[in-house]
C-alpha beads as a LAMMPS data file, in Angstrom:
LAMMPS data file: protein, C-alpha beads

380 atoms
379 bonds

1 atom types
1 bond types

-500.0 500.0 xlo xhi
-500.0 500.0 ylo yhi
-500.0 500.0 zlo zhi

Masses

1 110.0

Atoms # bond

1 1 1 4.360 -18.062 7.943
2 1 1 7.089 -18.811 10.421
3 1 1 9.464 -16.903 8.253
4 1 1 7.510 -13.896 7.940
5 1 1 6.771 -13.507 11.279
6 1 1 10.234 -13.878 12.361
7 1 1 11.350 -10.886 9.406
8 1 1 8.923 -8.613 11.276
9 1 1 9.981 -9.378 14.708
10 1 1 13.739 -8.800 14.018
11 1 1 12.792 -5.676 11.593
12 1 1 10.962 -3.886 14.857
13 1 1 13.755 -5.184 17.149
14 1 1 16.192 -3.086 14.948
15 1 1 13.547 -0.318 14.757
16 1 1 13.389 -0.103 18.497
17 1 1 17.067 0.079 18.532
18 1 1 17.343 2.790 16.220
19 1 1 14.950 4.949 18.148
20 1 1 16.681 4.382 21.180
21 1 1 20.327 5.157 19.951
22 1 1 21.480 8.615 20.599
23 1 1 24.079 8.303 17.826
24 1 1 23.198 9.466 13.996
25 1 1 25.643 6.918 12.522
26 1 1 24.345 4.095 14.522
27 1 1 20.792 4.822 14.239
28 1 1 21.198 4.579 10.217
29 1 1 22.399 1.574 10.295
30 1 1 19.857 -0.208 12.613
31 1 1 17.455 1.436 10.463
32 1 1 19.248 -0.486 7.687
33 1 1 19.405 -3.698 9.815
34 1 1 15.720 -3.284 10.093
35 1 1 15.000 -3.224 6.112
36 1 1 17.377 -6.056 5.450
37 1 1 14.864 -8.561 6.879
38 1 1 12.405 -7.403 4.585
39 1 1 14.290 -7.278 1.685
40 1 1 16.132 -11.040 1.983
41 1 1 12.727 -12.515 2.270
42 1 1 11.635 -10.989 -0.984
43 1 1 14.579 -11.337 -2.944
44 1 1 15.313 -14.684 -2.447
45 1 1 12.008 -16.385 -2.326
46 1 1 10.679 -18.916 -5.106
47 1 1 7.714 -19.900 -6.681
48 1 1 5.870 -17.551 -4.714
49 1 1 2.504 -15.449 -6.145
50 1 1 0.527 -16.524 -9.016
51 1 1 2.936 -14.388 -11.490
52 1 1 6.272 -15.439 -10.084
53 1 1 6.755 -18.291 -13.110
54 1 1 4.030 -17.068 -15.057
55 1 1 4.949 -13.586 -16.137
56 1 1 8.998 -12.946 -14.509
57 1 1 10.540 -16.192 -15.018
58 1 1 8.693 -16.512 -18.419
59 1 1 8.858 -12.989 -19.369
60 1 1 12.993 -13.040 -18.149
61 1 1 13.658 -16.668 -20.497
62 1 1 11.832 -15.352 -23.694
63 1 1 13.782 -12.251 -23.754
64 1 1 17.044 -13.503 -23.217
65 1 1 16.137 -15.534 -26.503
66 1 1 15.700 -12.411 -28.406
67 1 1 11.966 -12.496 -27.998
68 1 1 10.042 -9.198 -27.764
69 1 1 6.917 -8.991 -25.146
70 1 1 4.575 -6.646 -26.189
71 1 1 2.587 -6.097 -23.112
72 1 1 5.614 -5.219 -20.990
73 1 1 6.310 -1.788 -20.381
74 1 1 9.562 -0.135 -21.594
75 1 1 11.221 0.534 -18.253
76 1 1 10.866 -3.315 -17.292
77 1 1 12.264 -4.728 -20.281
78 1 1 15.074 -1.917 -19.918
79 1 1 15.561 -3.686 -16.285
80 1 1 15.291 -7.226 -17.447
81 1 1 17.959 -5.895 -20.448
82 1 1 20.445 -4.598 -17.607
83 1 1 20.552 -7.824 -15.786
84 1 1 21.250 -10.185 -19.151
85 1 1 24.282 -7.739 -19.519
86 1 1 25.955 -9.493 -16.858
87 1 1 23.565 -12.536 -16.055
88 1 1 21.487 -15.070 -17.306
89 1 1 20.151 -16.097 -13.841
90 1 1 16.324 -14.691 -13.677
91 1 1 16.861 -14.485 -9.332
92 1 1 18.362 -10.896 -10.483
93 1 1 14.742 -9.734 -11.247
94 1 1 13.707 -10.299 -7.519
95 1 1 16.535 -9.125 -6.216
96 1 1 16.527 -5.738 -7.657
97 1 1 12.611 -5.501 -7.952
98 1 1 12.914 -6.089 -3.952
99 1 1 15.354 -3.763 -3.212
100 1 1 13.540 -0.700 -5.175
101 1 1 10.048 -2.229 -3.413
102 1 1 11.465 -2.589 0.234
103 1 1 13.978 0.266 0.193
104 1 1 11.826 3.306 -1.246
105 1 1 8.644 2.011 1.364
106 1 1 11.298 1.643 4.174
107 1 1 12.947 5.065 3.473
108 1 1 9.874 6.866 3.026
109 1 1 8.687 5.212 6.125
110 1 1 11.935 6.031 8.231
111 1 1 11.851 9.840 6.603
112 1 1 7.841 10.756 6.823
113 1 1 5.919 8.676 9.689
114 1 1 5.091 10.111 12.744
115 1 1 5.347 6.462 14.232
116 1 1 7.950 4.177 12.234
117 1 1 7.310 0.673 13.971
118 1 1 3.223 1.133 13.533
119 1 1 4.155 1.701 10.181
120 1 1 6.259 -1.174 9.394
121 1 1 3.435 -2.867 11.250
122 1 1 0.714 -1.472 8.576
123 1 1 2.723 -2.048 5.823
124 1 1 2.726 -6.049 6.962
125 1 1 -0.616 -6.395 8.366
126 1 1 -2.698 -4.529 5.634
127 1 1 -0.714 -7.217 3.069
128 1 1 1.006 -4.886 1.111
129 1 1 4.417 -6.821 1.459
130 1 1 2.490 -9.969 0.685
131 1 1 0.751 -8.602 -2.396
132 1 1 4.261 -7.199 -3.535
133 1 1 5.424 -10.993 -3.578
134 1 1 3.022 -11.586 -6.521
135 1 1 2.036 -8.472 -8.436
136 1 1 6.046 -7.409 -8.017
137 1 1 6.116 -5.101 -10.963
138 1 1 3.305 -2.757 -9.991
139 1 1 4.827 -2.755 -6.488
140 1 1 7.902 -1.526 -7.880
141 1 1 6.132 1.256 -9.452
142 1 1 3.671 1.801 -6.090
143 1 1 7.330 2.113 -4.409
144 1 1 8.530 4.726 -6.538
145 1 1 5.681 6.834 -6.296
146 1 1 5.346 6.447 -2.393
147 1 1 9.135 7.405 -2.323
148 1 1 8.398 10.551 -4.528
149 1 1 5.793 11.552 -2.300
150 1 1 8.203 13.401 -0.309
151 1 1 8.603 16.245 -3.080
152 1 1 4.694 16.303 -3.519
153 1 1 4.337 18.764 -0.247
154 1 1 6.657 21.488 -1.799
155 1 1 5.773 23.755 -4.767
156 1 1 9.047 23.704 -6.291
157 1 1 9.726 20.293 -6.269
158 1 1 6.333 18.795 -7.467
159 1 1 8.069 18.400 -11.071
160 1 1 10.164 15.609 -9.139
161 1 1 7.211 13.912 -7.878
162 1 1 5.446 14.020 -11.662
163 1 1 8.599 12.437 -12.739
164 1 1 8.644 9.989 -10.288
165 1 1 5.310 9.017 -11.572
166 1 1 6.236 8.889 -15.190
167 1 1 9.303 6.949 -14.477
168 1 1 6.781 4.446 -12.476
169 1 1 4.391 4.275 -15.519
170 1 1 7.292 2.987 -17.681
171 1 1 7.500 0.175 -14.987
172 1 1 3.407 -0.231 -14.419
173 1 1 1.348 1.813 -17.177
174 1 1 -1.501 1.938 -14.670
175 1 1 0.584 4.369 -12.320
176 1 1 -0.177 7.302 -14.368
177 1 1 -3.436 7.853 -12.535
178 1 1 -1.278 9.090 -9.671
179 1 1 -0.734 11.989 -11.297
180 1 1 -4.184 13.201 -9.824
181 1 1 -2.080 13.938 -6.640
182 1 1 -0.776 17.043 -7.814
183 1 1 -3.869 18.486 -7.007
184 1 1 -5.156 16.998 -4.075
185 1 1 -2.909 19.145 -1.377
186 1 1 -4.984 21.861 -1.391
187 1 1 -8.523 21.722 -1.384
188 1 1 -10.658 19.074 0.641
189 1 1 -12.593 16.919 -1.989
190 1 1 -13.104 14.007 0.066
191 1 1 -16.552 15.339 2.125
192 1 1 -18.752 12.671 3.765
193 1 1 -21.745 14.014 1.779
194 1 1 -20.000 13.277 -1.726
195 1 1 -17.500 9.921 -0.431
196 1 1 -20.471 7.911 1.104
197 1 1 -23.302 8.548 -1.308
198 1 1 -20.957 7.637 -4.242
199 1 1 -20.012 4.873 -2.509
200 1 1 -23.428 3.183 -2.100
201 1 1 -24.611 4.298 -5.554
202 1 1 -21.165 2.347 -7.408
203 1 1 -21.800 -0.693 -5.070
204 1 1 -25.716 -0.829 -5.707
205 1 1 -25.135 -0.133 -9.647
206 1 1 -22.568 -2.844 -9.738
207 1 1 -22.535 -4.785 -13.056
208 1 1 -24.066 -1.763 -15.006
209 1 1 -20.992 0.146 -14.407
210 1 1 -18.564 -2.492 -15.670
211 1 1 -20.568 -2.166 -19.097
212 1 1 -19.402 1.211 -19.230
213 1 1 -15.605 0.308 -18.183
214 1 1 -16.368 -2.304 -21.160
215 1 1 -16.703 0.406 -23.533
216 1 1 -13.632 2.542 -22.381
217 1 1 -10.885 -0.322 -22.443
218 1 1 -12.196 -2.784 -25.091
219 1 1 -9.614 -1.485 -27.701
220 1 1 -6.662 -1.268 -24.917
221 1 1 -4.187 -4.267 -23.897
222 1 1 -6.335 -4.345 -20.643
223 1 1 -9.409 -5.504 -22.784
224 1 1 -8.025 -9.090 -21.479
225 1 1 -10.039 -7.698 -18.138
226 1 1 -13.222 -8.034 -20.057
227 1 1 -13.407 -11.789 -20.230
228 1 1 -12.642 -14.709 -17.871
229 1 1 -12.095 -14.812 -14.316
230 1 1 -10.484 -11.279 -14.466
231 1 1 -13.551 -9.653 -15.358
232 1 1 -15.195 -10.736 -11.762
233 1 1 -15.277 -8.315 -9.335
234 1 1 -14.810 -8.892 -5.671
235 1 1 -15.201 -7.015 -2.552
236 1 1 -14.172 -8.293 0.940
237 1 1 -16.786 -6.744 3.254
238 1 1 -13.926 -6.475 5.897
239 1 1 -11.883 -4.605 3.608
240 1 1 -14.627 -2.287 2.816
241 1 1 -15.765 -1.731 6.229
242 1 1 -12.130 -0.865 7.343
243 1 1 -11.384 1.447 4.998
244 1 1 -14.596 3.338 5.677
245 1 1 -14.099 3.605 9.508
246 1 1 -10.324 4.850 8.641
247 1 1 -11.904 7.361 6.224
248 1 1 -14.470 8.376 9.346
249 1 1 -11.852 8.786 11.775
250 1 1 -9.717 10.997 9.545
251 1 1 -12.352 12.982 8.146
252 1 1 -13.114 13.599 11.951
253 1 1 -9.724 14.469 12.814
254 1 1 -9.684 16.723 9.775
255 1 1 -13.031 18.354 10.925
256 1 1 -12.321 19.104 14.504
257 1 1 -8.532 20.399 13.162
258 1 1 -10.516 22.855 10.752
259 1 1 -12.407 24.274 13.863
260 1 1 -9.168 25.232 15.267
261 1 1 -7.501 26.523 11.927
262 1 1 -4.587 24.233 12.235
263 1 1 -5.274 22.261 9.148
264 1 1 -1.808 20.971 7.484
265 1 1 -1.145 19.928 3.729
266 1 1 -0.973 16.469 4.521
267 1 1 -4.383 16.328 6.254
268 1 1 -5.998 17.654 2.985
269 1 1 -3.973 15.457 0.928
270 1 1 -3.999 11.874 3.171
271 1 1 -8.021 12.700 3.523
272 1 1 -8.529 12.724 -0.423
273 1 1 -6.508 9.778 -1.014
274 1 1 -8.225 7.851 1.757
275 1 1 -11.611 9.245 -0.125
276 1 1 -10.326 7.676 -3.359
277 1 1 -9.325 4.545 -1.489
278 1 1 -12.878 4.169 -0.385
279 1 1 -14.354 4.760 -3.773
280 1 1 -12.058 2.225 -5.748
281 1 1 -12.294 -0.403 -3.014
282 1 1 -16.208 -0.332 -4.120
283 1 1 -15.404 -0.111 -7.545
284 1 1 -13.600 -3.594 -6.763
285 1 1 -16.712 -5.294 -6.519
286 1 1 -17.626 -4.517 -10.011
287 1 1 -14.154 -5.285 -11.454
288 1 1 -10.925 -6.449 -10.171
289 1 1 -8.969 -3.986 -12.101
290 1 1 -10.097 -1.387 -9.897
291 1 1 -8.566 -3.638 -6.731
292 1 1 -5.506 -3.087 -8.280
293 1 1 -5.109 0.298 -9.051
294 1 1 -6.674 0.727 -5.163
295 1 1 -2.931 -0.306 -4.019
296 1 1 -1.658 2.911 -5.028
297 1 1 -3.751 5.085 -2.778
298 1 1 -3.920 2.031 -0.045
299 1 1 -0.042 2.107 0.259
300 1 1 -0.730 5.773 2.046
301 1 1 -1.554 4.338 4.964
302 1 1 1.465 3.308 5.996
303 1 1 2.211 7.187 6.741
304 1 1 -1.752 8.664 6.622
305 1 1 -2.546 6.871 9.862
306 1 1 0.377 7.493 12.268
307 1 1 -0.062 10.805 11.045
308 1 1 -3.871 11.152 12.028
309 1 1 -3.635 9.515 15.219
310 1 1 -0.371 12.069 15.665
311 1 1 -3.010 14.701 15.161
312 1 1 -5.869 13.730 16.979
313 1 1 -6.869 15.394 20.253
314 1 1 -7.465 13.147 22.527
315 1 1 -9.532 15.324 25.026
316 1 1 -11.366 16.802 22.357
317 1 1 -12.596 13.305 21.135
318 1 1 -13.499 12.420 24.927
319 1 1 -15.800 15.389 25.199
320 1 1 -17.730 14.271 22.046
321 1 1 -18.155 10.782 23.187
322 1 1 -19.552 12.694 26.451
323 1 1 -21.936 14.835 24.391
324 1 1 -23.216 11.324 22.572
325 1 1 -23.657 9.261 25.662
326 1 1 -24.767 12.436 27.438
327 1 1 -22.200 11.406 30.266
328 1 1 -23.018 7.848 30.747
329 1 1 -19.660 6.759 29.580
330 1 1 -16.511 7.889 31.341
331 1 1 -13.314 7.636 29.507
332 1 1 -11.405 10.212 31.354
333 1 1 -8.872 7.215 32.927
334 1 1 -8.187 6.175 29.905
335 1 1 -7.309 9.295 28.385
336 1 1 -3.281 8.767 28.346
337 1 1 -3.612 5.537 26.850
338 1 1 -6.484 6.325 24.167
339 1 1 -4.224 6.501 21.120
340 1 1 -2.785 3.393 21.885
341 1 1 -6.274 1.762 22.421
342 1 1 -7.257 3.491 18.846
343 1 1 -3.974 1.976 17.322
344 1 1 -4.966 -1.527 18.807
345 1 1 -8.307 -1.138 17.462
346 1 1 -6.994 -0.649 13.860
347 1 1 -4.600 -3.172 14.170
348 1 1 -7.290 -5.805 15.108
349 1 1 -9.218 -4.819 11.945
350 1 1 -6.632 -5.033 10.031
351 1 1 -5.255 -8.399 11.308
352 1 1 -9.135 -9.721 10.920
353 1 1 -8.850 -9.089 7.020
354 1 1 -4.879 -10.583 7.062
355 1 1 -6.139 -13.602 8.237
356 1 1 -8.972 -13.967 6.002
357 1 1 -6.837 -13.125 2.689
358 1 1 -3.431 -14.916 3.204
359 1 1 -4.090 -17.346 6.131
360 1 1 -6.967 -19.036 5.011
361 1 1 -7.617 -18.019 1.376
362 1 1 -3.733 -17.850 0.484
363 1 1 -4.597 -15.365 -1.720
364 1 1 -1.502 -14.357 -3.134
365 1 1 0.087 -18.032 -2.666
366 1 1 2.729 -16.834 -0.746
367 1 1 2.506 -19.467 1.878
368 1 1 4.450 -21.946 2.687
369 1 1 7.762 -19.850 1.737
370 1 1 10.267 -21.461 -0.035
371 1 1 14.042 -20.035 -0.924
372 1 1 15.595 -20.388 -4.115
373 1 1 18.448 -21.919 -2.485
374 1 1 16.109 -24.692 -1.283
375 1 1 13.542 -25.194 -4.077
376 1 1 12.414 -28.551 -2.854
377 1 1 12.139 -27.539 0.947
378 1 1 8.775 -26.041 2.094
379 1 1 9.352 -23.940 4.807
380 1 1 5.579 -23.788 6.990

Bonds

1 1 1 2
2 1 2 3
3 1 3 4
4 1 4 5
5 1 5 6
6 1 6 7
7 1 7 8
8 1 8 9
9 1 9 10
10 1 10 11
11 1 11 12
12 1 12 13
13 1 13 14
14 1 14 15
15 1 15 16
16 1 16 17
17 1 17 18
18 1 18 19
19 1 19 20
20 1 20 21
21 1 21 22
22 1 22 23
23 1 23 24
24 1 24 25
25 1 25 26
26 1 26 27
27 1 27 28
28 1 28 29
29 1 29 30
30 1 30 31
31 1 31 32
32 1 32 33
33 1 33 34
34 1 34 35
35 1 35 36
36 1 36 37
37 1 37 38
38 1 38 39
39 1 39 40
40 1 40 41
41 1 41 42
42 1 42 43
43 1 43 44
44 1 44 45
45 1 45 46
46 1 46 47
47 1 47 48
48 1 48 49
49 1 49 50
50 1 50 51
51 1 51 52
52 1 52 53
53 1 53 54
54 1 54 55
55 1 55 56
56 1 56 57
57 1 57 58
58 1 58 59
59 1 59 60
60 1 60 61
61 1 61 62
62 1 62 63
63 1 63 64
64 1 64 65
65 1 65 66
66 1 66 67
67 1 67 68
68 1 68 69
69 1 69 70
70 1 70 71
71 1 71 72
72 1 72 73
73 1 73 74
74 1 74 75
75 1 75 76
76 1 76 77
77 1 77 78
78 1 78 79
79 1 79 80
80 1 80 81
81 1 81 82
82 1 82 83
83 1 83 84
84 1 84 85
85 1 85 86
86 1 86 87
87 1 87 88
88 1 88 89
89 1 89 90
90 1 90 91
91 1 91 92
92 1 92 93
93 1 93 94
94 1 94 95
95 1 95 96
96 1 96 97
97 1 97 98
98 1 98 99
99 1 99 100
100 1 100 101
101 1 101 102
102 1 102 103
103 1 103 104
104 1 104 105
105 1 105 106
106 1 106 107
107 1 107 108
108 1 108 109
109 1 109 110
110 1 110 111
111 1 111 112
112 1 112 113
113 1 113 114
114 1 114 115
115 1 115 116
116 1 116 117
117 1 117 118
118 1 118 119
119 1 119 120
120 1 120 121
121 1 121 122
122 1 122 123
123 1 123 124
124 1 124 125
125 1 125 126
126 1 126 127
127 1 127 128
128 1 128 129
129 1 129 130
130 1 130 131
131 1 131 132
132 1 132 133
133 1 133 134
134 1 134 135
135 1 135 136
136 1 136 137
137 1 137 138
138 1 138 139
139 1 139 140
140 1 140 141
141 1 141 142
142 1 142 143
143 1 143 144
144 1 144 145
145 1 145 146
146 1 146 147
147 1 147 148
148 1 148 149
149 1 149 150
150 1 150 151
151 1 151 152
152 1 152 153
153 1 153 154
154 1 154 155
155 1 155 156
156 1 156 157
157 1 157 158
158 1 158 159
159 1 159 160
160 1 160 161
161 1 161 162
162 1 162 163
163 1 163 164
164 1 164 165
165 1 165 166
166 1 166 167
167 1 167 168
168 1 168 169
169 1 169 170
170 1 170 171
171 1 171 172
172 1 172 173
173 1 173 174
174 1 174 175
175 1 175 176
176 1 176 177
177 1 177 178
178 1 178 179
179 1 179 180
180 1 180 181
181 1 181 182
182 1 182 183
183 1 183 184
184 1 184 185
185 1 185 186
186 1 186 187
187 1 187 188
188 1 188 189
189 1 189 190
190 1 190 191
191 1 191 192
192 1 192 193
193 1 193 194
194 1 194 195
195 1 195 196
196 1 196 197
197 1 197 198
198 1 198 199
199 1 199 200
200 1 200 201
201 1 201 202
202 1 202 203
203 1 203 204
204 1 204 205
205 1 205 206
206 1 206 207
207 1 207 208
208 1 208 209
209 1 209 210
210 1 210 211
211 1 211 212
212 1 212 213
213 1 213 214
214 1 214 215
215 1 215 216
216 1 216 217
217 1 217 218
218 1 218 219
219 1 219 220
220 1 220 221
221 1 221 222
222 1 222 223
223 1 223 224
224 1 224 225
225 1 225 226
226 1 226 227
227 1 227 228
228 1 228 229
229 1 229 230
230 1 230 231
231 1 231 232
232 1 232 233
233 1 233 234
234 1 234 235
235 1 235 236
236 1 236 237
237 1 237 238
238 1 238 239
239 1 239 240
240 1 240 241
241 1 241 242
242 1 242 243
243 1 243 244
244 1 244 245
245 1 245 246
246 1 246 247
247 1 247 248
248 1 248 249
249 1 249 250
250 1 250 251
251 1 251 252
252 1 252 253
253 1 253 254
254 1 254 255
255 1 255 256
256 1 256 257
257 1 257 258
258 1 258 259
259 1 259 260
260 1 260 261
261 1 261 262
262 1 262 263
263 1 263 264
264 1 264 265
265 1 265 266
266 1 266 267
267 1 267 268
268 1 268 269
269 1 269 270
270 1 270 271
271 1 271 272
272 1 272 273
273 1 273 274
274 1 274 275
275 1 275 276
276 1 276 277
277 1 277 278
278 1 278 279
279 1 279 280
280 1 280 281
281 1 281 282
282 1 282 283
283 1 283 284
284 1 284 285
285 1 285 286
286 1 286 287
287 1 287 288
288 1 288 289
289 1 289 290
290 1 290 291
291 1 291 292
292 1 292 293
293 1 293 294
294 1 294 295
295 1 295 296
296 1 296 297
297 1 297 298
298 1 298 299
299 1 299 300
300 1 300 301
301 1 301 302
302 1 302 303
303 1 303 304
304 1 304 305
305 1 305 306
306 1 306 307
307 1 307 308
308 1 308 309
309 1 309 310
310 1 310 311
311 1 311 312
312 1 312 313
313 1 313 314
314 1 314 315
315 1 315 316
316 1 316 317
317 1 317 318
318 1 318 319
319 1 319 320
320 1 320 321
321 1 321 322
322 1 322 323
323 1 323 324
324 1 324 325
325 1 325 326
326 1 326 327
327 1 327 328
328 1 328 329
329 1 329 330
330 1 330 331
331 1 331 332
332 1 332 333
333 1 333 334
334 1 334 335
335 1 335 336
336 1 336 337
337 1 337 338
338 1 338 339
339 1 339 340
340 1 340 341
341 1 341 342
342 1 342 343
343 1 343 344
344 1 344 345
345 1 345 346
346 1 346 347
347 1 347 348
348 1 348 349
349 1 349 350
350 1 350 351
351 1 351 352
352 1 352 353
353 1 353 354
354 1 354 355
355 1 355 356
356 1 356 357
357 1 357 358
358 1 358 359
359 1 359 360
360 1 360 361
361 1 361 362
362 1 362 363
363 1 363 364
364 1 364 365
365 1 365 366
366 1 366 367
367 1 367 368
368 1 368 369
369 1 369 370
370 1 370 371
371 1 371 372
372 1 372 373
373 1 373 374
374 1 374 375
375 1 375 376
376 1 376 377
377 1 377 378
378 1 378 379
379 1 379 380
């Protein structure tokens, strides 16, 4: 874990330097240097993640022998074939995939986030970086979609977002669901009167809904998810609570800004995405496949959380708290630091889930860290 912590610290140091410098070229250099620790750790890992050998090394080896991989999308096949034009070393899969994942996500954070450091912390503590070490192919697709998001908010450029999703689908077919975002930036669909009841119904029905899902995918390549350990749903109570709290916070800010008639396109889009995230995570209790799909939506938290914190009117929130508590709680003195307190609270909740998932249960099998240069040396 020391390697990952050092990676994060070094990255944040360069992010701080980037924000303090007044020279544009130096700022760009610092942002590149802030990206490098994530890229290096991701690129030169060895044996980390369940899929490292069973999926990626195996696919690369078999394709080098002229074998076809029927359950591998054409885009990733082309990537492997491109690598094999100049090298027979499978490490290049991880180098190029890491460049796409880290490059696209960090570029989007720098360009679109209201708080770059917070966004990078969310990327780390929410576990996206660690999941990318395991389900790498899906995160290549996720990163491409997140990068394409910048085109989504401009009517004349939406086609570029759609093309980004199509490209991502050639890497991981489940990416196709993200075409839905083309219709989520105009009307607020994530109404609290709809989202919370639907979530509750899903959690209550549970296995009955699994039977319906089985009928839908029984004759597809995803039929493997109908049997064995993959057919078991799972849900983290902490993850469910954290995402509901995020949704409620975003909904509150949205409604307050709606009254002041200062709603932005991002407010609508990000709230809809978070509402979908809550529902899909609930569906994860029924089937593990939904938990995987949730990543496409939850990755947007790296920019949506800083966005809504920035949009929060702290004075308005304190007045609402006073009304609820009948002036028994005086938070006026905390006014200058309220956004910081909220940020810390969010990070504490995320850290709880992070600790349970990656430290206690080592869910993605990414600890201890091992590099390709020292396969027999374990670094804790």
